[in-house]
C-alpha angles and dihedrals in degrees: 000000000000114000121210113243114245101242098184098062095115096202095181093057088047090054092048092052096046094045094050092043093051091047092049088050094050091048089050090053090051090051090047093053093051089048091051090053090060089062133209097334127129118266091218094210144006097273114066143168107240090201110066123214091258093057102045117126090193136015096258098047110122115131096209117220142168122234135174090194123103103232141035091236093056092043092050094050092045093048092052094048095046091044090056089052091049092052093047094047096043095048102039113015109027094100092059128096110296087009094138094044093053091045088054093049092048095047092045089051090049089053092051098048097050107277092136137256095290096081095060095045105036097035092063087069093040094051092045090051091047090058090064098048108117090004127116116255096210095134092054093046089051095049104036115065119231090250092055094045091046092050094048091044090061088066091061124138095002096079091054090048091050091049091054091050092049092046094055092041088055092047091046097048091045091055104034103022124204136271088265140096114293092241091053094048090051089053091049092050089051092050092048091048092054091046091051095050091045096049098051097066089043090053089051094048092048089048091050091051089051091052093050088062093063 
């Protein structure tokens, strides 16, 4: 029996969602490890530096995070556990029913326990993309001309690849620094952060344009 091909799969949007979700989870694990290294000491507030003074590779390393938990040990363990759940859900289950909702809950939880600032920023795009997985893109096809969609689709998957490169560059420089003056490194981190936040919605739009061609 011939089976009708599912035309509304939207594989590019699925890849955007999974990629961002996995990156957020990996960054959360990194935050959790640094928090664990600080041991069972009070956080003394909601805003913390995941990287303690004893573990800095350069003067400006901090990895700011928010946590509602009372100690770095508990925050670190929680961040690692929730990060693993985010990675599993984003890579395997996000296309299922309530996939976007559960991803939102997990990433919001990660943000609140100390997984860093990335979950609350990047996950907005990831969750928005997840809501369109296995959904028809009629509105986008109606409001984006074929020429626009075709032009944007040519940038797929390069914008997503560029985002991944910039993401890890930002994390790497933030943690390990560069053989430059501290003030210059701080400027570079700021520029990379802006690029990262700018590239992720562009990658999602390009993926959406690619999916509307299917």
